[in-house]
N, C-alpha and C positions, 0 to 999 in steps of 0.2 A: 321434762325438767324445763324450768323457767330461767329465762335470761333476766338478768335485773338490770334496768335502765333508769337514768335519772335525766330529768329536764333541768337547763334546757338540752335539746339533743343537738350534737354536732354531726357534719356530714359522714365522719368516719362510722360514727355509730349507727347511723341511718342506713349506710350502704353494707354494714355486716348484718342486719336484719332481712330476714328471708320470709317468703310468704309459708305459713305453717307454724313458724315459731310462736311459742308462748312466752310472754313477758310479763315482769311485775314492773310497774311504772311508779317511780317516787319522784317528789318535787312539785312544782306547780302544775297544773293544768288549768285550762279555761273552758267554761261551759257556756255555748250559746247555740240557739237553734234558729229557725229561718227569720223571725222578726228581728232578732239581735244582728244576724248577717246582713239582712236588707239596711239596717241603719248603718254598719259599719261601711258597708260599700257606698251608700250614700255620702258618709262622711269622706272617704277616700276621693270620690268622684268631685266633691266639691273643693278638693285641695287640703282637707283636713288629714288628722292623723287616726290611727286606731286607738281604741281607749286602753290598750295595753301593747307592750313591746313584744310582736309575734314572733321575733327571731329566735330561732330554735324550740318554741314552743309546740304544744299539743292543744288543740280544741276538741271537745268532747260534745257530742250532740245528744243532749240529754234532756229531762224534764226532771226536777226535783220534786219528791213529796215532802211535805211538812215533816220537820224532826220531831220525834218523841221527846218529853221532856227530859232533860239531861243530855240528850243526844246533839251532835254537832250538825248531821244531816239525816234525813229521811231516806227512803228507798231511791235509790239514783241510777236506774235504768236507761239504756240507750233508746234514741229514737231514730226513724229512718234518715240515713244519710242523703239519700237521693233528692231529698227538699233543699239541700244545701249546694247542689251542684252548680247552679247557675252563678253562686258567689265563690265557690271553692278557688278557682283557678287565680282570682285576684288575691284572694288570702295567702295562698302559696307564695305568690310574688311578693308579699310582704315579709317572707322569711319564715313562715309557718312550716314546721318539719313534721308535724304528725296530726292526724286527724282520726277521730274515733267515734264509732257509732254502729248501726248495723245495716245490711245490705250492700249491694254492688254500687259501684260508682259509674258515672258517664266517661266515655272514652276522652272527652276533653279535659277532665279532672285527672284521668290517669296520665295522659300528655303531659300535662304540667307537672305532675308527680315527678314523672321520669326527668324532665328537663330540670326541674329544681331540686332534685333529690328530697322527696318527701315520702312518707310511708302513712298506710291507712291501717288502723287497729280495729279489729272486731271487739266490740265489749258484749260480753254473754248476757242477753237480757234476763235471763232467770237468775242472775245474781244481784239484782237490783239492792235488795236487802243486805245481802253481804257487802258489797262494795261501798255501802254508807259507813260500814265500821272501819275501812281503811281511810277513810276522809278525816283529816285531823282539823282542818280549819276551812271555813267557807265563808266568802263574803261577796257580796254584789259590788261590781265595779263600775257598772253603767247601765242605764236604762231601766231603773228601778220600777218606772211605770210600766213595763211589760210584765211585771209579776214573775210567774215561773219561767217566761222567757227572757228575763233579764240576763245581762252578761255576768257571769261570775267567776272567781278565782277560788280554786280547791288547792289545798296542800295536801297530797296523798303520800301514803306509804304502802308499796307493794300493791297497786292496783292492777288486778289481773286482766290480760287482754291476749288476743291472738293477731300476729301480723297477717292481715288478709289480703293485703296488697303490698308488695315491696316496692323500692324505688326503682327497680328495673321493669316493673310491670308485671311481674307474676302475680296473677290473681285466683285467689282460692274459689271465689264465686264463680270463675268461668273454668277452672280446671277440674274441680271435685266432681261436680254434678254427674259428669260423663262416666266416672268411675262406678257408678252406681245404676246407670240406666238399666242394665240387665237383671238388677235386683227387685224392681218394682214394675208390675204392670200397670200403669196408671190408668188406662183404659178400664179395667176392671174395677179399680177402685171407685173411679167416678161413676160407673154405672151402677153400683151398690147403693148410691145415695137416693 
């Protein structure tokens, strides 16, 4: 069963989200990868502001494919979140309440998530073509010169995701693998290659 949430996220909603829950996200979400994050942090360090109001928002680490004629967006799958780890604590301090991508996060990011009440969603990579259908509008809001890495604003309806790390630090990437350790003999798999 999916919980429906809408951006901007409030602390009470973030606190209710628990690792393992499935959600449908509606509202505005922002899309940026490493190059956009680097620029945003440089702007902050120079006394500037972010190109969007991060308060209560979600940033999605993704790279868009060009849309087919008549479509708002092309396939929109997640990229590896770890590349944003060095920037994420500062982004969270700007009011960000959600991040979305794929893969585990660094301990420093999780510590700031707990401190500031933020959640990390896993977007399912194999659903990139499907997620393009729940994007109702898309516009570049900054760094157009970065092409696919430009900062974008999406309006989405029922974007599917999984709470991977909740605001108390419960982390599916660290709790779940051990549950299956006795199901696979990784050494025998590797020796067959």
